[in-house]
Each structure stands twice: as C-alpha cells, then as structure tokens.
Backbone as a chain_set.jsonl record, in Angstrom:
{"seq": "MDKVHRTLTTLIKDQCANFCKDNNGILNSCVPSDSVCKYFINNKKLARCSYLEEGVFASESNNQARTLYYATLEAERYGEKINNRSAAKILKVAVASREIECERCKRAFKPSNNRQMYCEICSKIIRREKTRQRVKRLREKDMSVTF", "coords": {"N": [[217.863, -46.194, -50.391], [217.798, -43.552, -50.882], [220.263, -42.625, -52.083], [220.175, -44.169, -54.376], [217.813, -43.244, -55.561], [218.461, -40.533, -56.022], [220.623, -40.838, -57.794], [219.354, -42.099, -59.983], [217.336, -40.204, -60.717], [218.896, -38.009, -61.476], [220.287, -39.129, -63.635], [218.141, -39.674, -65.361], [217.124, -37.087, -65.861], [219.286, -36.046, -67.291], [219.807, -37.865, -69.468], [217.593, -39.331, -70.454], [215.472, -39.731, -73.175], [212.745, -39.631, -73.2], [212.004, -38.033, -71.124], [210.552, -35.039, -69.918], [210.785, -31.844, -68.684], [208.678, -29.993, -68.291], [205.614, -30.688, -69.382], [203.019, -29.56, -70.853], [202.031, -28.486, -68.405], [202.437, -30.634, -66.717], [204.788, -31.504, -64.506], [208.103, -32.858, -64.637], [207.659, -35.029, -66.501], [206.828, -38.083, -68.3], [206.972, -38.528, -71.619], [205.8, -40.53, -73.496], [203.882, -41.863, -71.838], [202.435, -39.738, -70.977], [202.224, -38.714, -68.397], [203.336, -38.173, -64.983], [206.758, -38.942, -64.544], [207.794, -42.182, -63.505], [209.85, -42.302, -61.649], [209.881, -39.905, -60.358], [207.8, -39.793, -58.675], [206.972, -39.796, -55.32], [207.611, -42.577, -53.957], [208.026, -45.56, -52.137], [208.882, -47.948, -53.27], [210.973, -49.085, -55.931], [210.435, -48.257, -59.233], [209.926, -49.855, -62.454], [211.126, -49.277, -65.707], [210.919, -49.756, -69.07], [212.165, -48.312, -71.135], [214.207, -46.938, -69.804], [215.757, -49.092, -68.888], [216.481, -50.397, -71.308], [217.276, -48.39, -73.118], [218.64, -46.097, -71.884], [220.371, -47.318, -70.006], [221.86, -48.815, -71.742], [224.094, -47.558, -72.631], [227.603, -47.56, -72.165], [228.714, -45.819, -70.365], [226.98, -45.608, -68.258], [227.321, -47.623, -66.418], [227.696, -47.833, -63.606], [225.315, -46.76, -62.503], [223.48, -48.537, -63.609], [224.242, -50.959, -62.378], [223.706, -50.338, -59.694], [220.944, -49.886, -59.832], [219.858, -52.423, -60.624], [220.749, -53.961, -58.467], [219.302, -52.82, -56.393], [216.686, -53.422, -57.209], [216.804, -56.207, -56.977], [217.236, -56.479, -54.224], [214.841, -55.399, -53.232], [213.111, -57.287, -54.165], [213.47, -59.379, -52.42], [212.556, -58.256, -50.145], [214.261, -56.517, -48.805], [216.211, -53.551, -47.97], [218.196, -51.046, -49.563], [220.653, -49.229, -48.157], [222.488, -46.098, -47.825], [225.171, -46.734, -47.269], [225.506, -49.409, -48.145], [224.888, -48.958, -50.797], [227.044, -47.399, -51.58], [229.068, -49.324, -51.378], [228.279, -51.092, -53.389], [228.588, -49.453, -55.636], [231.351, -49.105, -55.527], [232.277, -51.675, -56.093], [231.258, -51.898, -58.681], [232.768, -49.995, -60.044], [235.307, -51.102, -59.755], [235.062, -53.442, -61.226], [234.745, -52.703, -63.834], [235.37, -52.594, -67.351], [237.42, -51.138, -69.843], [238.031, -49.792, -73.154], [240.981, -50.18, -74.987], [242.83, -47.447, -76.208], [244.536, -47.678, -78.351], [244.634, -50.385, -79.482], [242.041, -51.232, -79.25], [241.091, -53.326, -77.666], [239.362, -54.824, -74.886], [240.046, -54.126, -71.456], [240.92, -54.282, -67.94], [241.342, -51.403, -66.162], [244.044, -50.202, -64.103], [243.931, -47.831, -62.794], [241.969, -44.755, -62.797], [242.851, -43.155, -64.891], [244.098, -44.585, -66.832], [244.655, -45.38, -70.187], [245.552, -47.196, -72.035], [246.119, -50.704, -72.743], [248.288, -53.161, -71.127], [250.258, -54.082, -72.958], [250.133, -52.221, -75.089], [250.694, -49.897, -73.666], [253.403, -50.098, -73.07], [254.483, -49.947, -75.641], [253.607, -47.39, -76.443], [254.88, -45.813, -74.491], [257.567, -46.271, -75.166], [257.567, -45.149, -77.736], [256.959, -42.434, -77.168], [259.185, -41.788, -75.621], [261.199, -42.089, -77.537], [260.503, -39.991, -79.306], [260.816, -37.793, -77.584], [263.559, -37.869, -76.959], [264.578, -37.525, -79.511], [263.73, -34.874, -80.075], [265.212, -33.556, -78.132], [267.845, -34.097, -78.975], [267.824, -32.785, -81.448], [267.533, -30.195, -80.566], [269.937, -29.871, -79.146], [271.735, -30.146, -81.253], [271.217, -27.861, -82.782], [272.095, -25.875, -81.093], [274.864, -26.288, -80.828], [275.97, -25.706, -83.337]], "CA": [[217.024, -45.777, -51.502], [218.081, -42.142, -51.13], [221.337, -42.495, -53.066], [219.681, -44.788, -55.606], [216.824, -42.334, -56.136], [219.187, -39.362, -56.534], [221.392, -41.257, -58.966], [218.439, -42.349, -61.1], [216.679, -38.981, -61.181], [219.906, -37.223, -62.185], [220.516, -39.802, -64.911], [216.95, -39.492, -66.198], [217.093, -35.684, -66.3], [220.365, -35.8, -68.246], [219.962, -38.731, -70.629], [216.381, -40.004, -70.934], [214.842, -39.0, -74.274], [211.31, -39.53, -72.928], [211.779, -37.124, -70.004], [210.265, -33.641, -70.24], [210.667, -31.123, -67.416], [207.323, -29.438, -68.206], [204.84, -31.141, -70.535], [201.651, -29.027, -70.717], [201.671, -28.339, -66.996], [202.851, -31.806, -65.936], [206.216, -31.39, -64.214], [208.874, -34.101, -64.647], [206.764, -36.004, -67.133], [207.261, -39.081, -69.269], [206.209, -38.149, -72.809], [204.919, -41.573, -74.035], [202.743, -42.168, -70.962], [201.744, -38.465, -70.749], [201.998, -38.562, -66.962], [204.571, -37.935, -64.242], [207.731, -40.034, -64.629], [207.689, -43.119, -62.38], [210.922, -42.086, -60.689], [209.691, -38.633, -59.673], [206.697, -39.968, -57.734], [207.531, -40.189, -54.03], [207.142, -43.919, -53.668], [209.094, -46.309, -51.478], [209.366, -49.012, -54.146], [211.62, -48.666, -57.167], [209.626, -48.618, -60.403], [210.663, -50.354, -63.612], [210.815, -48.586, -66.952], [211.605, -50.489, -70.138], [213.047, -47.418, -71.888], [215.387, -46.692, -68.977], [216.574, -50.302, -68.869], [216.992, -50.764, -72.632], [217.85, -47.262, -73.836], [219.592, -45.28, -71.122], [221.401, -48.179, -69.426], [222.624, -49.481, -72.799], [225.358, -46.844, -72.758], [228.644, -48.08, -71.286], [229.032, -44.821, -69.345], [226.019, -45.717, -67.16], [227.537, -48.923, -65.789], [227.509, -47.744, -62.159], [223.891, -46.576, -62.227], [222.81, -49.786, -63.97], [224.541, -51.92, -61.317], [222.971, -49.917, -58.504], [219.518, -50.067, -60.129], [219.501, -53.84, -60.573], [220.971, -54.441, -57.1], [218.162, -52.349, -55.605], [215.531, -54.243, -57.6], [217.0, -57.543, -56.403], [217.027, -56.368, -52.775], [213.403, -55.211, -53.003], [212.447, -58.556, -54.466], [213.553, -60.195, -51.213], [212.046, -57.481, -49.02], [215.336, -55.795, -48.121], [216.421, -52.176, -48.422], [219.582, -50.644, -49.825], [220.94, -47.934, -47.539], [223.57, -45.363, -48.498], [226.447, -47.432, -47.088], [225.565, -50.552, -49.061], [224.904, -48.401, -52.155], [228.432, -46.998, -51.837], [229.834, -50.556, -51.612], [227.895, -51.6, -54.71], [229.237, -48.59, -56.629], [232.783, -49.373, -55.487], [232.466, -52.932, -56.825], [230.976, -51.628, -60.098], [233.924, -49.279, -60.595], [236.44, -52.03, -59.799], [234.862, -54.512, -62.202], [234.497, -52.18, -65.179], [236.397, -52.753, -68.369], [237.404, -50.077, -70.845], [238.636, -50.155, -74.427], [242.306, -49.606, -75.218], [242.795, -46.402, -77.232], [245.37, -48.042, -79.499], [244.279, -51.654, -80.134], [240.585, -51.387, -79.102], [240.732, -54.503, -76.873], [238.861, -54.501, -73.55], [240.944, -54.468, -70.357], [240.58, -53.663, -66.658], [242.37, -50.41, -65.837], [244.521, -50.213, -62.722], [243.496, -46.555, -62.223], [240.955, -44.113, -63.638], [243.459, -42.402, -65.989], [244.745, -45.502, -67.762], [244.012, -45.377, -71.503], [246.082, -48.268, -72.866], [246.367, -51.989, -72.1], [249.693, -53.298, -70.744], [251.111, -54.22, -74.148], [250.17, -50.943, -75.808], [251.314, -48.851, -72.844], [254.855, -50.207, -73.263], [254.777, -49.451, -76.993], [253.388, -45.938, -76.427], [255.939, -45.219, -73.683], [258.776, -46.328, -75.982], [257.391, -44.171, -78.824], [257.082, -41.085, -76.604], [260.583, -41.609, -75.237], [261.943, -41.894, -78.784], [260.217, -38.634, -79.793], [261.388, -36.83, -76.65], [265.011, -37.887, -77.148], [264.821, -36.939, -80.836], [263.616, -33.414, -79.931], [266.342, -33.11, -77.323], [269.033, -34.142, -79.831], [267.7, -31.704, -82.434], [267.779, -28.949, -79.84], [271.374, -29.836, -78.872], [272.426, -29.95, -82.534], [271.052, -26.471, -83.211], [272.857, -25.025, -80.186], [276.305, -26.469, -81.035], [276.447, -25.142, -84.606]], "C": [[217.316, -44.325, -51.87], [219.123, -41.955, -52.229], [220.904, -43.071, -54.415], [218.733, -43.833, -56.318], [217.498, -41.104, -56.738], [219.96, -39.701, -57.805], [220.491, -41.431, -60.178], [217.793, -41.07, -61.614], [217.656, -38.078, -61.933], [220.167, -37.808, -63.572], [219.349, -39.592, -65.869], [216.878, -38.063, -66.728], [218.118, -35.425, -67.4], [220.237, -36.59, -69.543], [218.695, -39.39, -71.159], [215.693, -39.147, -72.0], [213.352, -38.808, -74.039], [210.984, -38.532, -71.82], [211.547, -35.704, -70.503], [210.034, -32.911, -68.924], [209.275, -30.54, -67.228], [206.571, -29.788, -69.49], [203.382, -30.73, -70.336], [201.183, -28.983, -69.261], [202.031, -29.531, -66.13], [204.363, -31.715, -65.74], [206.859, -32.772, -64.181], [208.082, -35.238, -65.282], [207.494, -36.961, -68.064], [206.384, -38.873, -70.498], [205.317, -39.285, -73.332], [203.701, -41.875, -73.159], [201.913, -40.928, -70.65], [201.336, -38.296, -69.287], [203.35, -38.317, -66.293], [205.464, -39.172, -64.351], [207.67, -40.877, -63.359], [208.704, -42.824, -61.278], [210.802, -40.762, -59.937], [208.462, -38.655, -58.77], [207.318, -40.441, -56.428], [206.919, -41.512, -53.6], [208.309, -44.692, -53.068], [209.682, -47.396, -52.377], [209.968, -48.422, -55.421], [210.798, -49.165, -58.35], [210.526, -49.155, -61.509], [210.192, -49.628, -64.855], [211.613, -49.261, -68.066], [212.55, -49.579, -70.927], [214.329, -47.138, -71.105], [216.32, -47.898, -69.032], [217.214, -50.597, -70.222], [217.713, -49.617, -73.341], [218.945, -46.543, -73.084], [220.719, -46.138, -70.557], [222.234, -48.899, -70.475], [223.988, -48.83, -72.985], [226.36, -47.379, -71.74], [228.975, -47.104, -70.157], [228.104, -44.909, -68.139], [226.146, -47.033, -66.408], [227.259, -48.886, -64.288], [226.034, -47.625, -61.796], [223.117, -47.852, -62.527], [223.013, -50.833, -62.88], [223.75, -51.603, -60.061], [221.475, -50.158, -58.663], [219.11, -51.531, -59.984], [219.742, -54.446, -59.188], [219.816, -54.027, -56.194], [216.907, -53.149, -55.932], [215.614, -55.635, -56.982], [216.765, -57.522, -54.894], [215.544, -56.215, -52.455], [212.626, -56.495, -53.25], [212.428, -59.471, -53.243], [213.144, -59.431, -49.959], [213.101, -56.735, -48.232], [215.442, -54.381, -48.675], [217.907, -51.942, -48.65], [219.783, -49.285, -49.17], [222.141, -47.296, -48.236], [224.918, -46.075, -48.394], [226.567, -48.612, -48.049], [225.546, -50.088, -50.516], [226.326, -47.985, -52.528], [229.307, -48.223, -52.109], [229.545, -51.125, -52.996], [228.574, -50.783, -55.803], [230.74, -48.837, -56.686], [233.111, -50.652, -56.26], [232.258, -52.712, -58.321], [232.152, -50.922, -60.759], [235.104, -50.23, -60.747], [236.29, -53.071, -60.901], [234.684, -54.003, -63.632], [235.685, -52.44, -66.093], [236.274, -51.603, -69.354], [238.128, -50.567, -72.093], [239.974, -49.443, -74.577], [242.228, -48.611, -76.374], [243.546, -46.813, -78.496], [244.861, -49.29, -80.218], [242.79, -51.998, -80.025], [240.171, -52.676, -78.385], [240.254, -54.059, -75.497], [239.881, -54.947, -72.502], [240.46, -53.779, -69.091], [241.681, -52.677, -66.297], [242.789, -50.508, -64.372], [244.217, -48.892, -62.02], [242.556, -45.873, -63.209], [241.531, -43.325, -64.812], [244.068, -43.295, -67.062], [243.968, -45.593, -69.067], [244.413, -46.573, -72.351], [246.226, -49.556, -72.06], [247.874, -52.105, -71.822], [250.629, -53.342, -71.949], [251.261, -52.879, -74.856], [250.836, -49.845, -74.985], [252.835, -48.894, -72.968], [255.266, -49.645, -74.621], [254.664, -47.93, -77.042], [254.494, -45.24, -75.639], [257.25, -45.181, -74.467], [258.731, -45.283, -77.098], [257.562, -42.737, -78.311], [258.514, -40.789, -76.178], [261.439, -41.339, -76.469], [261.745, -40.478, -79.312], [260.854, -37.573, -78.897], [262.903, -36.731, -76.828], [265.38, -37.263, -78.495], [264.751, -35.412, -80.772], [264.8, -32.849, -79.159], [267.623, -33.08, -78.159], [269.007, -33.036, -80.877], [267.991, -30.354, -81.789], [269.275, -28.789, -79.56], [272.176, -29.574, -80.144], [272.34, -28.499, -82.984], [271.869, -25.519, -82.34], [274.347, -25.126, -80.489], [276.804, -25.835, -82.321], [276.221, -23.701, -84.672]], "O": [[217.113, -43.91, -53.011], [218.896, -41.218, -53.189], [221.232, -42.521, -55.466], [218.834, -43.634, -57.529], [217.146, -40.679, -57.838], [219.948, -38.939, -58.771], [220.817, -40.969, -61.271], [217.708, -40.87, -62.826], [217.28, -37.45, -62.923], [220.258, -37.077, -64.558], [219.556, -39.358, -67.059], [216.602, -37.851, -67.909], [217.85, -34.67, -68.335], [220.525, -36.056, -70.614], [218.733, -39.968, -72.244], [215.371, -37.983, -71.759], [212.752, -37.906, -74.624], [209.816, -38.216, -71.598], [212.248, -35.223, -71.393], [209.181, -33.313, -68.133], [208.737, -30.584, -66.122], [206.863, -29.245, -70.556], [202.604, -31.462, -69.725], [200.069, -29.399, -68.942], [201.936, -29.443, -64.906], [205.126, -31.836, -66.698], [206.236, -33.742, -63.749], [207.867, -36.28, -64.663], [208.598, -36.696, -68.54], [205.166, -39.031, -70.417], [204.144, -39.025, -73.599], [202.611, -42.118, -73.676], [200.809, -41.041, -70.117], [200.251, -37.802, -68.982], [204.382, -38.261, -66.962], [204.988, -40.304, -64.262], [207.512, -40.342, -62.262], [208.435, -43.074, -60.103], [211.542, -40.523, -58.982], [208.123, -37.639, -58.164], [208.107, -41.386, -56.425], [205.862, -41.56, -52.97], [209.458, -44.49, -53.461], [210.861, -47.726, -52.253], [209.518, -47.389, -55.916], [210.501, -50.356, -58.452], [211.738, -48.936, -61.499], [208.996, -49.392, -65.032], [212.841, -49.326, -68.005], [213.621, -50.02, -71.346], [215.415, -47.106, -71.684], [217.53, -47.745, -69.2], [218.374, -51.005, -70.277], [218.662, -49.854, -74.088], [220.057, -46.393, -73.591], [221.885, -45.749, -70.613], [223.227, -49.539, -70.129], [224.93, -49.475, -73.443], [226.008, -47.622, -70.586], [229.463, -47.518, -69.106], [228.411, -44.337, -67.093], [225.173, -47.507, -65.822], [226.649, -49.812, -63.753], [225.557, -48.307, -60.889], [222.202, -48.213, -61.787], [222.067, -51.52, -62.497], [223.187, -52.5, -59.434], [220.814, -50.591, -57.719], [218.134, -51.844, -59.302], [219.015, -55.352, -58.779], [219.398, -54.795, -55.327], [216.15, -53.514, -55.033], [214.61, -56.174, -56.518], [216.161, -58.445, -54.347], [215.044, -56.831, -51.513], [211.604, -56.748, -52.612], [211.488, -60.242, -53.052], [213.359, -59.901, -48.842], [212.855, -56.356, -47.088], [214.849, -54.052, -49.702], [218.758, -52.562, -48.012], [219.162, -48.3, -49.571], [222.735, -47.894, -49.133], [225.72, -46.024, -49.327], [227.601, -48.795, -48.69], [226.124, -50.747, -51.38], [226.762, -48.194, -53.66], [230.188, -48.176, -52.968], [230.453, -51.582, -53.691], [229.076, -51.34, -56.779], [231.34, -48.786, -57.76], [234.1, -50.706, -56.991], [232.99, -53.269, -59.139], [232.494, -51.218, -61.904], [235.822, -50.178, -61.746], [237.288, -53.535, -61.452], [234.491, -54.802, -64.548], [236.836, -52.495, -65.66], [235.172, -51.149, -69.663], [238.758, -51.625, -72.086], [240.081, -48.244, -74.32], [241.623, -48.905, -77.405], [243.226, -46.347, -79.59], [244.673, -49.264, -81.435], [242.333, -52.958, -80.645], [239.013, -53.083, -78.485], [240.695, -53.026, -74.994], [240.502, -56.002, -72.634], [239.691, -52.819, -69.148], [242.836, -53.073, -66.141], [241.983, -50.856, -63.509], [244.238, -48.827, -60.791], [242.368, -46.353, -64.327], [240.768, -42.864, -65.66], [244.509, -42.799, -68.099], [242.765, -45.854, -69.06], [243.699, -46.934, -73.287], [246.431, -49.516, -70.847], [248.647, -51.242, -72.238], [251.68, -52.7, -71.945], [252.371, -52.455, -75.18], [251.475, -48.956, -75.547], [253.487, -47.85, -72.972], [256.276, -48.951, -74.734], [255.523, -47.259, -77.613], [254.993, -44.197, -76.062], [257.963, -44.178, -74.439], [259.729, -44.616, -77.374], [258.231, -41.923, -78.948], [259.001, -39.672, -76.353], [262.303, -40.463, -76.449], [262.708, -39.831, -79.722], [261.371, -36.571, -79.39], [263.46, -35.634, -76.845], [266.38, -36.554, -78.6], [265.601, -34.727, -81.341], [265.325, -31.788, -79.498], [268.403, -32.133, -78.057], [270.034, -32.42, -81.163], [268.616, -29.484, -82.395], [269.821, -27.697, -79.718], [273.181, -28.863, -80.114], [273.311, -27.966, -83.519], [272.289, -24.462, -82.81], [275.041, -24.112, -80.411], [277.973, -25.456, -82.391], [276.562, -23.067, -85.671]]}, "num_chains": 1, "name": "protein.A"}
C-alpha cells in the first residue's frame, strides 16, 4: 500500500484539477467536497474517487498508476494486500504491455524499448531516409572540397 499510496498522492498533486493544497485552512483538500482529499487521510483501505478514475486516469500517460490502482482495489476486494514487491511486478507488467502511437503513421504498436518512436515498417523507411540525407550531405561536402 505504501508504493500505491505514494504513487497516487504524487499523481493527484500534479494532475488532479479538484486538488487544492490549502483551501481556507483545509490542507490537501478536494474542492467539490470541501474536505480533505480521500487519498490524504491515513486510512488502510484505498478510497475510490470518480474524478480520479474518469478524469486523471483517462490520460494515456497515467497507464502505470491506473493499473496499480485497479490491481490494489481488486486485491482489497478479496481481503489481500499489495506490498512493494508485488506493486513493482504490477508496474513492470504495465510497462511491458503498453502501446504507443507511431510518430509517422499514427498506428499503435508495442515498443521494444523506451526510446522507440516508430513502428517496424516506419522505422525502416525513416532509417533509409536518414541514410539518404547523410550520404547526400557527405557527397556535397566532398564535391566542395575537390573543386
């Protein structure tokens, strides 16, 4: 629950539109409910918030936190706990199963590493294009030196 709680509170502080650090003397408050945010109350059970689930988790960049959140809710439903080791495994699976959009053709694909920007087809085309440009610059440079 420790890693889950830290992940959620960091995400809420950064991206939740309803979160207010100080709302008329109420620290870490939820503006619509005008009380302390559910995730900043020291409670053993994970609370549910419709805005967090529908608004904050809707962003594709929050895939890991969303996976961890729902896995924790499912574990609590069966009376189990998520420790830091199992949370790390869940995050590892979430990273491995993520899909990103190709920069060139906009199709979804699973990257083989975290720096991959293009799908297999487009990466070959881009590599060929960059090679063509590099060789062209090299030839132009050689032509200017010989004359």
